C-alpha positions in Angstrom: -112.2 26.4 -54.5 -109.2 25.8 -52.3 -106.9 25.1 -55.3 -107.9 28.4 -57.0 -107.1 30.4 -53.9 -103.8 28.7 -53.6 -103.0 29.4 -57.3 -103.8 33.1 -57.0 -101.7 33.3 -53.7 -98.7 31.8 -55.6 -99.2 34.3 -58.5 -99.2 37.2 -56.0 -96.0 36.0 -54.3 -94.3 35.7 -57.6 -95.4 39.1 -58.8 -94.3 40.7 -55.6 -90.8 39.0 -55.7 -90.3 40.1 -59.3 -91.3 43.7 -58.5 -88.9 44.0 -55.6 -86.1 42.4 -57.6 -86.5 44.9 -60.4 -86.7 47.9 -57.9 -83.6 46.8 -56.1 -81.7 46.2 -59.3 -82.6 49.7 -60.7 -81.8 51.4 -57.4 -78.3 49.9 -56.8 -77.2 50.1 -60.5 -78.2 53.7 -60.9 -76.7 54.7 -57.6 -73.3 53.1 -58.5 -73.4 54.4 -62.1 -74.0 58.1 -61.3 -72.2 58.6 -58.1 -68.5 58.8 -57.3 -66.9 57.6 -54.1 -68.1 60.3 -51.8 -66.2 59.1 -48.8 -62.8 57.5 -48.8 -61.5 56.9 -45.2 -58.0 58.1 -44.4 -57.6 55.4 -41.8 -59.7 52.4 -41.4 -61.0 53.3 -37.9 -61.7 57.0 -38.6 -65.0 58.4 -39.7 -65.3 58.9 -43.5 -64.8 62.5 -44.7 -65.8 63.9 -48.0 -63.3 65.1 -50.6 -62.9 68.8 -51.1 -65.4 70.2 -53.6 -62.9 70.7 -56.4 -61.4 67.2 -56.3 -63.2 64.8 -58.6 -61.6 61.4 -58.1 -61.1 59.3 -61.3 -61.3 56.0 -59.4 -65.0 55.4 -59.9 -66.9 52.7 -61.7 -68.8 55.3 -63.7 -68.0 58.6 -65.5 -67.3 61.6 -63.4 -69.0 64.8 -64.7 -66.9 67.9 -64.2 -68.1 71.2 -65.5 -66.3 72.2 -68.7 -64.9 75.4 -67.4 -63.6 73.8 -64.3 -61.9 71.0 -66.4 -60.0 73.7 -68.2 -58.9 75.4 -65.0 -58.0 72.4 -63.0 -56.6 69.7 -65.3 -53.5 69.2 -67.4 -53.6 66.5 -70.1 -51.5 63.5 -69.6 -50.2 61.5 -72.5 -51.2 58.3 -70.7 -54.8 59.4 -70.7 -55.2 59.7 -66.9 -55.8 63.2 -66.0 -54.2 64.9 -63.0 -56.6 66.5 -60.5 -55.5 69.9 -59.1 -57.6 70.9 -56.1 -57.0 74.7 -56.0 -58.5 75.2 -52.6 -57.8 72.7 -49.9 -55.8 69.5 -50.1 -56.8 66.0 -51.1 -57.2 63.7 -48.2 -54.8 60.8 -48.6 -56.4 57.3 -48.6 -54.9 53.8 -48.8 -57.5 53.1 -51.6 -56.0 55.8 -53.9 -54.0 53.1 -55.7 -57.1 51.0 -56.4 -57.4 50.1 -60.1 -60.9 50.2 -61.6 -60.3 50.0 -65.4 -57.7 49.3 -68.0 -56.7 53.0 -68.2 -55.8 52.9 -64.5 -53.7 49.8 -65.0 -51.9 51.4 -68.0 -51.1 54.6 -66.0 -49.8 52.6 -63.1 -47.6 50.2 -65.2 -46.2 52.9 -67.4 -45.6 55.1 -64.3 -43.4 52.4 -62.8 -41.6 51.9 -66.1 -40.9 55.6 -66.8 -40.6 57.0 -63.3 -40.1 54.1 -60.9 -43.0 55.1 -58.6 -46.8 54.9 -58.6 -47.9 57.6 -60.9 -51.6 56.6 -60.6 -51.6 57.7 -57.0 -49.4 60.7 -57.8 -51.9 61.9 -60.4 -54.9 61.4 -58.0 -53.2 63.3 -55.3 -52.9 66.4 -57.4 -50.5 69.3 -56.8 -51.5 70.1 -53.2 -51.7 68.0 -50.1 -51.1 68.2 -46.4 -48.1 66.3 -45.0 -47.5 65.4 -41.3 -45.4 67.7 -39.4 -42.4 65.4 -38.5 -40.3 68.0 -36.7 -39.2 67.5 -33.1 -41.6 69.2 -30.7 -38.8 71.6 -29.6 -38.4 72.8 -33.2 -41.9 74.3 -33.1 -40.8 76.5 -30.2 -37.8 78.0 -32.1 -37.9 81.5 -33.5 -35.8 82.8 -36.4 -34.4 86.2 -37.3 -36.6 88.5 -39.4 -33.8 89.5 -41.7 -33.0 86.2 -43.3 -31.5 86.2 -46.8 -33.8 85.5 -49.8 -33.6 82.1 -51.6 -33.6 81.0 -55.2 -35.0 77.4 -55.3 -33.5 75.4 -58.2 -35.3 72.2 -59.4 -33.6 70.3 -62.2 -35.6 67.6 -63.9 -35.5 65.1 -66.7 -38.5 63.1 -67.8 -40.2 63.6 -64.4 -43.8 62.8 -63.8 -45.7 66.1 -64.2 -47.8 65.6 -61.1 -44.7 64.9 -58.9 -42.9 67.9 -60.4 -45.8 70.4 -59.9 -46.5 69.0 -56.4 -42.8 69.8 -55.6 -43.3 73.3 -56.9 -46.6 73.9 -55.1 -45.3 72.6 -51.8 -42.6 75.2 -52.0 -45.1 78.0 -52.8 -47.6 76.8 -50.2 -45.1 76.5 -47.3 -42.5 79.2 -47.9 -42.9 82.8 -46.7 -43.2 85.1 -49.7 -40.5 87.5 -48.6 -38.0 84.6 -48.4 -38.8 83.1 -51.7 -37.0 85.1 -54.3 -37.7 82.8 -57.2 -38.2 79.2 -58.4 -36.1 78.1 -61.3 -37.1 74.9 -63.2 -34.4 73.5 -65.4 -35.7 71.1 -68.0 -32.7 68.9 -69.0 -34.1 68.3 -72.5 -36.9 66.0 -71.4 -38.6 63.9 -74.0 -42.1 63.5 -72.5 -44.8 65.5 -74.3 -46.5 66.9 -71.2 -43.3 68.5 -70.0 -43.2 70.6 -73.1 -46.3 72.6 -74.1 -48.5 71.7 -71.1 -45.8 72.6 -68.5 -44.9 75.8 -70.3 -48.6 76.9 -70.4 -49.1 76.0 -66.7 -46.1 77.9 -65.6 -47.3 81.0 -67.4 -50.9 80.8 -66.4 -50.9 79.2 -63.0 -47.6 79.9 -61.2 -46.5 83.3 -59.9 -44.0 85.5 -61.8 -40.9 84.5 -59.8 -41.1 81.0 -61.4 -38.8 80.6 -64.3 -38.6 77.7 -66.8 -35.2 77.1 -68.4 -34.9 74.7 -71.2 -31.6 72.9 -72.0 -31.0 72.4 -75.7 -29.3 69.1 -75.1 -29.0 66.6 -72.2 -26.5 68.1 -69.7 -27.2 65.9 -66.7 -28.0 66.8 -63.1 -24.6 68.3 -62.4 -24.3 70.8 -65.3 -28.1 71.3 -65.1 -27.8 72.7 -61.6 -24.9 74.9 -62.6 -27.1 76.3 -65.4 -29.9 76.9 -62.9 -27.5 78.7 -60.6 -26.3 80.9 -63.4 -29.9 82.2 -63.8 -30.4 82.7 -60.0 -30.3 86.1 -58.4 -31.3 85.3 -54.8 -28.7 85.5 -52.0 -29.0 81.7 -51.2 -29.3 78.8 -53.6 -31.6 76.0 -52.5 -31.3 72.8 -54.7 -34.2 70.4 -54.6 -35.0 67.1 -56.5 -38.0 67.1 -58.7 -40.0 64.6 -56.6 -40.0 66.2 -53.2 -42.5 67.9 -50.8 -41.2 70.4 -48.3 -42.6 70.4 -44.8 -43.8 73.2 -42.5 -41.2 75.9 -41.6 -38.6 74.1 -43.8 -36.7 77.1 -45.1 -36.1 79.3 -42.1 -33.9 76.7 -40.2 -31.8 76.4 -43.4 -31.3 80.1 -43.9 -30.3 80.9 -40.3 -26.9 79.2 -40.2 -26.0 80.7 -43.6 -26.9 84.2 -42.3 -24.5 83.6 -39.4 -21.7 82.2 -41.6 -21.9 82.4 -45.4 -19.4 79.5 -45.7 -21.9 77.1 -44.1 -23.7 74.6 -46.3 -26.9 73.1 -44.9 -29.1 70.1 -45.6 -32.6 69.2 -44.3 -33.5 65.9 -42.8 -34.9 63.9 -45.7 -38.2 62.3 -44.9 -39.4 59.2 -46.8 -42.2 59.3 -49.4 -43.0 55.7 -50.4 -42.5 55.0 -54.1 -45.4 52.5 -54.0 -48.0 54.3 -51.9 -46.7 57.9 -51.7 -47.3 57.9 -47.9 -45.1 60.5 -46.1 -43.3 59.2 -43.1 -40.7 60.6 -40.7 -37.0 59.7 -41.1 -34.5 59.4 -38.2 -31.8 62.1 -37.9 -28.7 60.7 -39.5 -25.6 62.2 -41.2 -23.8 61.5 -44.4 -20.8 59.3 -44.8 -19.1 57.2 -47.5 -17.4 53.9 -48.0 -14.1 53.4 -49.8 -15.8 52.5 -53.0 -16.8 56.2 -52.8 -20.5 55.4 -52.4 -22.6 57.5 -50.2 -24.1 56.0 -47.0 -26.0 57.1 -43.9 -24.3 56.9 -40.5 -25.7 57.2 -37.0 -25.0 60.5 -35.3 -22.6 60.2 -32.4 -24.1 60.8 -29.0 -21.6 63.6 -28.3 -23.3 65.6 -31.1 -26.7 65.4 -29.4 -25.6 66.3 -25.8 -25.4 70.1 -26.3 -27.9 72.6 -24.9 -30.1 72.3 -28.0 -30.3 68.5 -27.8 -31.8 66.8 -30.8 -32.6 70.1 -32.5 -29.0 71.3 -32.8 -27.3 71.4 -36.3 -25.1 68.3 -36.9 -21.8 68.3 -38.6 -21.8 65.9 -41.5 -18.8 64.6 -43.5 -20.9 64.4 -46.7 -24.3 65.2 -48.1 -26.8 63.0 -50.0 -26.7 65.7 -52.7 -30.4 66.0 -53.7 -31.4 68.7 -51.2 -29.1 71.4 -49.8 -28.7 75.2 -49.5 -25.7 77.5 -49.7 -24.7 81.1 -50.2 -24.7 81.9 -54.0 -21.5 83.8 -53.9 -19.8 81.1 -51.9 -21.0 78.5 -54.4 -19.2 80.4 -57.1 -16.1 80.9 -55.0 -15.8 77.2 -54.5 -15.9 76.6 -58.3 -19.5 75.3 -58.2 -19.6 71.6 -59.2 -16.9 69.8 -61.1 -18.1 70.4 -64.7 -16.0 67.4 -65.9 -18.4 65.1 -64.2 -21.1 63.6 -66.3 -24.9 63.3 -65.8 -25.2 61.9 -62.3 -23.2 60.2 -59.5 -20.4 61.2 -57.2 -21.0 64.9 -57.4 -22.4 64.9 -53.8 -19.2 63.6 -52.4 -17.1 65.8 -54.6 -18.8 69.0 -53.4 -18.7 67.7 -49.8 -15.0 67.2 -49.9 -14.6 70.6 -51.6 -16.6 72.3 -48.8 -14.6 70.8 -45.9 -11.2 71.1 -47.6 -11.7 74.7 -48.7 -12.7 76.4 -45.4 -16.4 75.6 -45.2 -18.6 73.4 -43.1 -21.5 71.1 -43.9 -24.5 70.7 -41.4 -27.7 68.7 -41.2 -30.5 70.8 -39.8 -32.9 68.6 -37.8 -35.7 71.3 -37.7 -35.9 71.4 -41.5 -37.8 68.5 -43.1 -38.3 67.7 -46.8 -40.0 64.5 -48.1 -38.4 62.7 -51.0 -39.7 59.8 -53.1 -37.2 57.1 -52.6 -37.2 55.0 -55.8 -35.8 51.5 -56.0 -34.0 52.2 -59.2 -33.0 55.0 -61.5 -35.6 55.1 -64.3 -33.3 56.5 -66.9 -29.8 55.9 -68.0 -27.0 58.0 -69.5 -26.4 58.9 -73.1 -24.5 56.1 -74.8 -24.9 53.8 -71.8 -21.9 55.3 -70.0 -21.3 54.3 -66.4 -21.2 57.9 -65.2 -21.0 56.8 -61.5 -17.7 55.0 -62.1 -16.3 57.8 -64.3 -17.2 60.5 -61.7 -15.9 58.5 -58.8 -12.6 57.9 -60.5 -12.4 61.7 -61.2 -13.2 62.4 -57.5 -10.5 60.0 -56.3 -7.8 61.4 -58.6 -8.6 65.0 -57.6 -9.2 64.8 -53.9 -7.6 61.6 -52.5 -4.0 60.5 -52.0 -2.7 58.0 -54.6 0.0 55.3 -54.3 1.8 52.8 -56.4 2.2 49.3 -54.7 5.9 48.9 -55.4 7.7 45.5 -55.3 11.2 46.2 -53.9 13.1 43.3 -55.5 11.9 43.7 -59.0 11.3 47.5 -59.0 7.9 46.9 -60.5 4.4 47.8 -59.6 1.3 45.7 -58.8 -1.3 46.2 -61.5 -4.3 44.4 -62.9 -3.5 41.7 -65.4 -6.4 42.8 -67.6 -8.6 45.9 -67.1 -8.9 47.1 -63.5 -12.7 47.0 -63.7 -12.8 43.2 -64.5 -14.2 41.3 -61.5 -12.2 38.2 -60.7 -9.2 39.5 -62.7 -5.7 38.6 -61.4 -3.0 41.0 -60.4 0.7 40.9 -61.6 3.8 43.1 -61.3 4.8 45.2 -64.3 7.0 48.2 -65.1 5.8 51.2 -63.2 4.2 54.0 -65.2 3.6 57.1 -63.1 1.2 58.6 -65.6 -1.0 55.5 -65.7 -4.0 56.0 -63.4 -4.8 52.2 -63.7 -1.8 51.6 -61.4 -3.2 53.7 -58.6 -4.0 52.1 -55.3 -5.9 53.5 -52.3 -5.2 52.0 -48.8 -8.0 53.0 -46.5 -8.7 52.9 -42.8 -10.5 49.6 -43.2 -7.2 48.1 -44.5 -8.6 47.6 -48.0 -6.5 47.9 -51.1 -8.6 49.5 -53.9 -7.2 49.6 -57.4 -8.3 52.7 -59.5 -11.1 53.3 -57.0 -13.0 50.3 -58.6 -12.3 46.9 -57.1 -10.6 45.6 -53.9 -7.7 43.2 -53.7 -9.2 39.9 -52.5 -8.2 36.3 -51.8 -10.2 33.0 -51.7 -10.8 32.0 -48.1 -11.5 28.4 -49.1 -8.7 27.9 -51.6 -5.6 29.5 -50.2 -3.5 28.3 -53.1 -5.4 30.5 -55.5 -3.7 33.8 -56.5 -5.0 37.2 -55.3 -7.8 38.7 -57.5 -9.8 41.8 -57.9 -13.4 41.7 -56.5 -16.1 44.1 -55.6 -15.5 45.8 -52.3 -17.8 44.3 -49.6 -16.6 46.3 -46.6 -16.6 43.3 -44.3 -12.8 42.9 -43.9 -11.8 39.2 -44.0 -10.7 38.3 -47.5 -10.1 42.0 -48.4 -8.2 43.0 -45.2 -4.5 43.6 -45.7 -1.8 44.9 -43.3 1.8 45.9 -43.7 3.9 43.9 -41.3 7.6 43.8 -40.4 10.2 43.6 -43.2 7.7 45.2 -45.7 5.5 42.2 -45.7 2.0 42.5 -47.1 0.0 40.3 -44.8 -3.5 39.0 -45.6 -5.5 38.7 -42.4 -8.1 36.1 -43.5 -5.7 33.4 -44.9 -2.8 34.3 -42.6 -0.3 34.4 -45.5 1.8 37.1 -47.3 1.8 38.1 -50.9 4.9 37.3 -53.0 6.1 37.4 -56.6 6.3 33.8 -57.9 9.4 34.3 -60.0 11.1 37.7 -59.8 13.0 37.0 -63.0 10.0 36.1 -65.1 8.4 38.7 -67.3 5.0 37.3 -66.5 5.1 38.8 -63.0 2.7 36.4 -61.4 1.9 36.8 -57.7 0.6 34.3 -55.1 0.1 33.9 -51.4 2.7 32.0 -49.3 3.8 31.4 -45.7 5.3 34.6 -44.4 9.1 34.2 -44.3 10.3 37.8 -44.8 12.2 36.8 -48.0 12.8 39.4 -50.8 9.9 38.2 -53.0 7.6 39.2 -50.2 8.7 42.8 -49.7 6.5 45.6 -50.8 6.4 49.4 -50.4 3.8 52.1 -50.9 5.1 54.9 -53.1 3.2 58.1 -53.6 
């Protein structure tokens, strides 16, 4: 009897266990299969908040069912198969988990996004076209007031093979955060993009979803950023031209601080502070207030603002004079842009145009200001995702053109032989030697720049350099490193060209030889060591 009772007791426990296992399996599987992530925290310690009703995140383990009508209204097809979500009302709450990959489609979108655009397109698509960004202005900026009669602006956005979600988020950030009476129009210039969604899909979206002041201009061939912006300006009719890159998000009250200095002086060109949007996570973060500069390789760089610029009555909110601009984001009076001659149309595609127009502004009666109370976020990519037609180095071409037009040029003239110092080979060849040859005043490859850092730069490409470990080696051309030392030269007494690092002077080895070799030697003031800069 006892054994029978024990056997039935075991059967009961087994049946109960199996029943509960099945119930739990059905419950968890069906709840995961049919529900999306309802709550994605913005920060790990904050309470979870639901997405806005019209945002249906794709990053789920199961299918997301969106009503057919709403799909047509809110989505644009993407050739990579990952749809872009467009919350029409309200903004998507940003989450660190937005970059999470749940299937092969997500992985493909992410990988191809980095390949084609050099940033995380998976997150960009999930963000949609509207989102809130943190107000990164100084607290005193929020207390400022601006004139009611500011000039209207034409916003020009030139793009080539841009991610559609980033482009439309740029456009909608302008529409969402710009007073209607100040926004005369938005002009999108398609520089002959090759991506399918930038053709029909974009055209239909502009017609159906964007207000009438938005124009879409199509270039019939690849013109590049420089000529593309000039084409956009030719279609503009607003008083002020505002140029933006195609992967930006403007911040609160961004336009009024830019328009005010132009209203006061039409020859003023203004730039916002450029906040940082991470290429990997698309998080928006504040940038310090800095101003533009350049090195003598004619590459743009950021410089700290002198304290004297910040000690006025307006403090850290006062406009800051800047020698140069980064070039992607700026505003200027449309008529003044034309009076200056616009950009240099002889420059190709991209590179150097920001320094060229900066030099043009300052040297032709204008001024260039950074406006701390205007903030615009920009996706800072680690590389350019596209090249130039034919593989041309447009940066070098444009920088050479800039130097020849705006900067003083010299021949490095050897007094004893009446010859000039030139590259033995091509002036762009790193490690190439220098020699003296007959001077040709029409040859731009014989042009030297001697800058305030005491560097000698040939054809605006490479610096005259010496080996610090092998002083017997002849001078050579190397990439400018900006650290002085092996590239620091001074003109001493008796026309000697003295190299600071090795403590020797440059001389012609054999003034009578047609080979024209030069070397470094103990400074003795002899004729083979005498040089002269001749303009």
